[in-house]
MARKOL-410956 format. One record per residue (C-alpha): x, y, z. Coordinates in steps of 0.1 Angstrom, whole numbers, plus 5000, padded with zeros to 4 digits. Layout:
// residues N
XYZ
...
//
This chain:
// residues 214
500050005000
501250354991
502350585019
500050865009
496850715022
498550625054
500150965057
496851135051
495150915077
497751015103
497451385095
493751385098
493951205132
496351485143
493951755130
491051585149
492951565181
494351915179
490952085170
489151885197
491751995222
491252355211
487452325213
486952345175
485152115151
487651905128
485352005099
486452375105
490052285093
490752275056
493752065046
495952195017
498451945003
501552114990
502251924958
505152114944
507851894930
505551584932
504451424899
500851434887
500551064896
501151144934
498451404932
496051174916
496750914943
496151184970
492951274953
491750914953
492550914991
490151214996
492351524992
490851794971
493152104978
496552114964
499152394965
501952484940
504752724942
505852744906
503352864879
504652644850
504852324871
501352394885
499752464852
501152144836
499651944865
496352114863
496152054827
497051684830
494651634860
491851834844
489451544846
489551554884
487551794905
490351964925
490852304940
494252444930
496152714952
499052914941
501352964971
504553094957
505853444949
504153604919
506053754890
504153994867
504753784837
503053484854
499953654865
497853554833
498753174837
498053184874
494753364870
493553134842
494352804861
494352854897
491352884921
493253044949
496153274952
497853294987
500753554980
499253884971
501754154983
501054444957
497954594945
499354594910
499654204911
496054184924
494854404896
496654204869
495253894882
491754034882
492154164847
493453824834
490753634851
488153784829
484453784830
482353464829
484553264853
484253194890
485853454912
489553414920
489953384958
492953564972
494853615004
497353895013
500753775023
502253965052
505953965060
505853965099
509553905103
510554215082
513454025067
514454165032
514653805019
511053725027
508153805004
505053985016
503854335026
504854495058
502354465087
502054845088
500954835051
498754535052
495454715060
495854965032
496754695008
493654495019
491354795011
492954834977
492554464968
489054474983
488054754960
488854524930
485954314940
483654604929
485754744900
486754394888
484354114899
486553844886
488453864919
487053784953
488254034977
485954085007
488254195037
488053985067
489754035100
491453735115
494053775142
496553495148
495153425184
491653395171
491853205139
488653135119
490152875096
493352675100
494852535069
498252355076
500252265047
500651895042
503251765017
502651434999
505351265019
503551335051
505051635067
502551865082
502252165105
500552185137
497252345150
498152715154
498253055136
495753255116
493953185086
495752955061
499052955079
501552675069
504452535086
507852445070
507052085057
510851995060
511152075098
507752055111
508352395127
507752755113
510852755094
512453065076
510753015043
507252975058
507453225086
504553445072
501153555083
498353555057
495253795059
492353615042
490453815017
487953545010
//
């Protein structure tokens, strides 16, 4: 038997234990599998085991998987840094974008999404450490960026941007990252925060808070 169903079962048990200990319903947690660098066959197997949400860091790799697995009903999340020349590909193929850090990027995504499609769900990425090597908007600028992005929901209905407050101490939805080899983060943080899948802790590349605009 493949390790993916076993890993998924173990992760779900951890989620259930953690949520019940925190006084929350396990159904309030949405599990996001980070499928970057894994082949489409692994995603297909995870989908057969019951996973529906998959995250990709690289636009080209993600788009190729989305096309190959188009027969499956999956929700695709773009979780990596966004380059301006990749906004069209991201907007045309992904359902969620977790790394908005500039109003310009949000506007380009909204424009590329176009009319007649489901709204693109987006999250603002906040660099809480202040380190120059990290992506994300500064905490002091997050509220203004949220307003600018939320305004796109009226000007460009192709993007879903209804601002929602969610402090880390009072999360409304927890979405820890789960890689297909079984690494997963624990039950803490604000909306859609993810742990470093390699160490199990909040490692350098993942130490970011995300303000949800869904």
